[in-house]
DOVEXTI-750454 format. One line per 3 residues: their letters; for each residue x negated, y negated, z of C-alpha. Coordinates in steps of 0.25 Angstrom, whole numbers. Example, Ala and Ser with C-alpha at 12.3 -4.5 7.8 and 13.67 -1.06 7.14 Angstrom:
// DOVEXTI-750454
AS> -49,18,31; -55,4,29
END
This chain:
// DOVEXTI-750454
MGS> -86,109,95; -74,108,105; -81,114,117
RLS> -90,102,118; -80,91,113; -79,84,127
ERV> -95,82,128; -95,77,114; -84,67,116
LGS> -91,62,129; -105,62,123; -100,54,111
LIA> -93,44,120; -105,42,129; -114,40,117
CLG> -105,30,110; -102,22,122; -117,21,125
ATG> -120,17,111; -124,2,109; -111,-6,111
LSS> -102,6,107; -109,7,94; -103,17,85
CSV> -105,32,86; -98,45,81; -92,55,91
GPD> -90,69,87; -99,80,82; -108,78,71
FNL> -108,88,59; -119,99,60; -116,111,52
PKA> -121,124,59; -130,134,52; -123,143,43
GLP> -131,155,47; -133,160,33; -140,173,30
KSY> -154,172,24; -150,180,11; -139,187,4
IAS> -136,201,6; -138,205,-9; -147,200,-20
MNT> -145,198,-34; -147,209,-44; -151,207,-59
SET> -142,214,-70; -149,226,-76; -139,226,-88
VPA> -141,213,-94; -154,210,-102; -164,201,-96
SEL> -162,191,-108; -147,190,-104; -150,186,-90
VAS> -149,172,-85; -163,169,-79; -158,159,-69
VNL> -145,153,-63; -143,138,-59; -133,140,-48
AQW> -128,125,-50; -123,130,-64; -123,145,-63
WRS> -112,147,-74; -122,143,-84; -130,155,-81
FRD> -120,163,-89; -125,156,-101; -111,154,-107
PQL> -108,140,-112; -93,142,-112; -94,146,-97
VSL> -102,133,-95; -92,125,-102; -80,131,-95
VER> -87,128,-81; -89,113,-85; -75,112,-90
SIA> -69,118,-77; -77,108,-69; -71,97,-77
ANP> -57,102,-77; -54,112,-66; -42,107,-58
EIA> -48,112,-45; -61,105,-47; -52,92,-50
ITL> -44,94,-37; -57,95,-28; -62,83,-35
ARL> -50,75,-31; -51,80,-17; -66,76,-17
QQA> -61,62,-22; -51,61,-11; -62,64,0
RAQ> -71,54,-6; -60,44,-6; -56,48,9
QFV> -70,43,13; -66,29,10; -54,30,19
AIG> -63,35,30; -73,24,28; -62,13,27
AAL> -56,17,40; -70,13,46; -70,-1,40
PNG> -62,-13,44; -48,-14,38; -39,-26,37
ELS> -24,-28,34; -14,-40,31; -1,-40,38
AGA> 10,-50,39; 24,-50,44; 36,-60,47
AVG> 49,-59,54; 59,-66,62; 65,-62,75
TGT> 67,-65,90; 53,-61,94; 41,-71,96
DNT> 33,-63,86; 40,-57,75; 28,-52,68
RAR> 25,-41,78; 24,-27,71; 24,-35,57
ISD> 10,-38,57; -2,-29,61; -5,-28,76
TLH> -19,-34,74; -13,-46,68; -1,-47,77
SAA> -10,-47,89; -15,-61,85; -1,-67,85
NTT> 1,-79,93; 15,-84,97; 10,-98,102
GFN> 17,-109,95; 28,-100,89; 42,-96,93
HIN> 41,-84,84; 30,-78,76; 38,-74,63
EAG> 26,-71,53; 12,-67,54; 2,-61,45
GFD> -13,-59,43; -25,-50,42; -30,-40,52
AAW> -42,-31,52; -48,-20,60; -61,-12,61
ELD> -62,0,69; -76,1,76; -80,16,74
IFG> -87,17,87; -85,32,89; -86,36,75
KLR> -72,41,71; -72,33,58; -86,38,55
REI> -82,52,57; -71,50,48; -80,45,37
EAS> -89,56,39; -78,66,38; -73,60,25
HLD> -87,60,19; -88,75,23; -74,77,17
ALA> -79,72,4; -91,80,4; -83,92,7
AAK> -73,89,-4; -85,88,-14; -90,102,-10
ARD> -75,107,-11; -76,102,-26; -89,109,-28
AVL> -84,122,-22; -72,122,-31; -81,118,-43
VSV> -89,130,-41; -77,139,-39; -71,134,-52
IAD> -84,136,-60; -85,150,-54; -71,153,-58
VAR> -73,148,-72; -86,157,-73; -79,169,-68
AYI> -67,168,-77; -76,166,-89; -85,178,-85
ELR> -72,186,-84; -67,181,-97; -80,185,-104
GFQ> -80,198,-96; -66,202,-101; -69,198,-115
AQI> -81,208,-114; -72,219,-109; -63,216,-121
AVT> -75,217,-130; -78,230,-124; -64,235,-125
RSN> -63,231,-140; -76,238,-143; -71,251,-137
IES> -57,249,-144; -65,248,-158; -73,260,-154
ARR> -60,268,-150; -54,264,-163; -66,270,-171
RLQ> -65,282,-162; -50,284,-165; -53,282,-180
FVQ> -64,292,-179; -55,303,-172; -44,300,-181
DRF> -52,303,-193; -57,316,-187; -43,320,-184
NQG> -39,317,-198; -50,326,-203; -46,337,-194
LTN> -59,336,-185; -52,332,-172; -38,333,-165
ELD> -27,323,-163; -31,323,-148; -44,316,-151
VTL> -36,305,-159; -26,303,-148; -37,301,-138
AQR> -44,291,-147; -31,283,-148; -29,284,-133
QLA> -44,278,-131; -41,267,-141; -28,263,-134
TFE> -34,263,-121; -45,254,-125; -35,244,-132
AGL> -27,244,-119; -39,237,-112; -39,225,-121
GPL> -26,219,-115; -30,217,-101; -43,212,-104
AGQ> -38,201,-114; -28,197,-102; -40,196,-93
VQS> -47,187,-103; -35,178,-104; -34,177,-89
SRY> -49,173,-88; -46,162,-99; -34,157,-90
VIA> -43,156,-78; -53,148,-85; -43,139,-91
ALL> -37,136,-77; -51,133,-72; -54,123,-83
GQY> -41,116,-80; -34,121,-93; -23,129,-98
PET> -27,143,-104; -21,138,-117; -31,127,-119
LVL> -44,135,-115; -53,138,-126; -64,149,-124
RAD> -74,156,-133; -68,169,-136; -79,177,-130
GPA> -93,175,-124; -105,182,-118; -104,190,-105
PRF> -110,182,-93; -125,182,-92; -130,187,-78
PAK> -142,179,-71; -155,186,-69; -155,180,-55
VPI> -145,172,-47; -151,162,-37; -142,166,-25
GLP> -152,160,-15; -150,161,0; -137,160,8
VSL> -141,146,13; -141,140,-1; -126,142,-1
LQR> -125,130,9; -130,121,-2; -123,128,-14
RAD> -109,132,-9; -100,120,-10; -89,126,-1
IQQ> -100,128,10; -104,113,9; -89,109,9
AEF> -87,117,21; -99,110,28; -93,96,24
EVG> -80,100,30; -86,104,43; -93,90,43
AAT> -80,83,41; -73,91,51; -84,88,61
ARM> -83,73,58; -68,73,60; -70,79,74
GSA> -79,67,77; -68,58,72; -58,65,81
IAD> -67,64,93; -69,49,90; -54,47,92
LFP> -56,49,107; -64,36,109; -60,22,107
RVA> -57,16,94; -62,1,93; -58,-9,82
VTT> -60,-23,79; -47,-30,74; -45,-44,69
AIG> -33,-51,63; -30,-65,57; -17,-71,52
GQG> -6,-81,54; 8,-81,60; 20,-90,60
GPL> 34,-93,65; 43,-103,72; 35,-113,80
AAT> 38,-116,95; 42,-130,98; 29,-133,105
GTP> 20,-123,99; 8,-125,89; 9,-116,77
ITF> -2,-105,77; -2,-98,63; -16,-92,64
IGG> -18,-78,71; -30,-69,73; -38,-60,82
IGP> -49,-51,83; -54,-41,93; -57,-26,96
ALY> -47,-15,97; -49,-2,105; -41,11,105
WPV> -44,23,114; -34,34,115; -36,38,130
LDF> -24,46,132; -19,55,120; -16,68,128
GTL> -27,76,120; -23,72,105; -36,67,101
DAR> -44,78,108; -35,88,101; -39,81,88
IEV> -53,83,91; -51,98,94; -44,99,80
ADY> -55,92,73; -65,102,81; -58,114,76
RAR> -57,108,62; -72,107,62; -74,121,67
EAL> -65,126,56; -73,119,46; -86,124,52
LRY> -80,139,51; -76,136,37; -90,132,33
KAN> -96,145,40; -86,153,33; -89,147,19
VLG> -104,150,22; -101,164,25; -92,166,13
AVQ> -102,160,4; -113,170,8; -103,181,7
QVD> -99,177,-7; -113,177,-12; -116,190,-6
QAI> -103,196,-12; -106,190,-26; -120,195,-26
AGY> -115,209,-22; -104,209,-33; -114,204,-44
NAE> -124,214,-40; -114,225,-40; -109,222,-54
QSR> -123,221,-59; -126,235,-54; -113,239,-60
LNS> -117,233,-73; -130,241,-73; -123,254,-71
LSR> -113,251,-81; -123,247,-91; -130,261,-90
ARS> -116,268,-91; -113,260,-103; -125,265,-110
AAL> -122,279,-106; -107,278,-111; -112,274,-125
DAV> -121,286,-125; -109,295,-121; -100,289,-132
RLS> -111,292,-142; -114,306,-137; -99,310,-136
TDR> -96,304,-150; -107,312,-156; -103,325,-149
YER> -89,323,-153; -92,321,-168; -101,334,-168
GLT> -89,341,-161; -97,344,-148; -86,337,-139
DFL> -72,332,-139; -66,318,-141; -63,316,-127
NVL> -78,315,-123; -79,304,-134; -67,296,-129
DAE> -72,298,-114; -85,293,-118; -79,281,-125
RQR> -70,278,-114; -81,278,-103; -89,269,-112
FEI> -78,259,-113; -76,259,-98; -90,257,-95
EAQ> -91,246,-105; -79,239,-99; -84,241,-85
YEI> -97,235,-89; -90,222,-94; -82,222,-82
SRR> -94,223,-73; -101,212,-81; -89,203,-79
IAG> -88,206,-64; -103,203,-63; -101,190,-70
VQL> -90,187,-60; -98,191,-48; -110,182,-53
VAL> -100,170,-54; -96,173,-40; -110,173,-35
YKA> -113,160,-42; -100,154,-35; -104,160,-21
LGG> -118,154,-23; -111,140,-24; -118,133,-35
GWE> -111,126,-47; -106,113,-41; -120,105,-41
HYQ> -119,99,-54; -104,94,-53; -105,84,-41
AVP> -101,71,-49; -87,67,-46; -79,55,-50
PIR> -81,42,-41; -69,38,-32; -63,24,-33
LPE> -69,15,-22; -57,11,-13; -53,-3,-13
PAI> -47,-12,-2; -32,-10,1; -28,-24,-6
AAA> -37,-21,-19; -31,-6,-19; -17,-12,-18
ARE> -19,-21,-29; -25,-10,-38; -13,0,-34
SNT> -3,-11,-37; -7,-10,-52; -2,4,-52
LRP> 12,2,-45; 23,8,-53; 38,7,-51
MST> 44,19,-45; 53,21,-57; 42,24,-66
DPD> 34,37,-68; 23,39,-58; 9,36,-64
LSR> 1,49,-62; -11,44,-69; -18,41,-56
VQP> -18,56,-52; -24,60,-65; -39,65,-64
END
């Protein structure tokens, strides 16, 4: 951008001066987003689970509401509650409303403005109102017929003619800022939804592990009772009883950490819903997440439309480019039309005729021709900010593709692991059955039975862990694909700004003595 800056400035100046009667134009570069250079497809393709019956697979997934594919009403409810009450979403909404209100500030700067001013004083000068009224109104002062001008007041107005597009570039930048703030809210919304889904899936996964642990504890207790009875009958030795007790205690020791993980997941969900954990009510247990038969991952180019963070970065590039045009416009003359009307008064001269009416109208021009490089340096700063925004956009696109590839690979890996663990679980059940039968017939010792049961427990626990991780990877994939914000675009309207005198009248109704407590109701959501 900076290498051809002088040509752009000169070309813009010639174009503007050559326009009809200095009709308005906008200097600076126009926003043109370069091609992202995305790959044609992702490295990996989605695998279908072989361990889940076809009847339990979700046939299709709507990426705009992907959390519904888990077929869990409580998860859907938690997501809706988080969208309504999450503090981070509320913060981004406040930032969006700020950006929307800032557009009126930029538009107001391009419109005429007027003010009242008045002043009175006595002194040795002939015009004691100097520096006590606005410069525009004071320029109309007339001492003819007066010994001194002691009081003056009136109304003055000005309208900057945006010949070189500085104000229009600021309006353009503020509009793009508002669009970027809207996409920032969408990105946070998607992130919160994914965090809720992840925490909920982890909660159900830890609960499933607890169920497996409790089942194995019951099995170990029955095994201990069986061995104890055989010991009492003199059919086995005390070592077998001790080993069975050790097995039971080992299984029981696994319950505490899992219960802690369940509570931790509850705390995360409560925070995401804007609640304290003590007030969160959840169903005690629930089904494991259901996996889709196919996830419509699409092509990498679709990320440009689905990923809110990429769209946010795109709007930020546009805003930075517009501000670069605003900085360039500072190099050229600024022209305004000013007017003033009012009155003045003071001691009359002996032979003078009192003149009480003053007024004037005319153009004003300001052109900074010597600033020792200050304005040019500001252009350079704006140029580098635009470069930074563009690089951030490219980094977001690159990171989005990477996240999708990683999520696909992670999900496929867990699906493959689940397939293997499913076969191992069947074999472990057979091993327990065979070792128990051989022990009861006296063909093997009790250690083989305990080892078979221990391995079955470990495989079942690993299966539930893998199923939980697969659900988490699936959520990561949905988040990487970027859907979920489309149905939540409605935001509250902002108050239309009023003229200053009307706003002052409105705010005067809320004035409070400083000795009273501050009214915080205005900052409540």
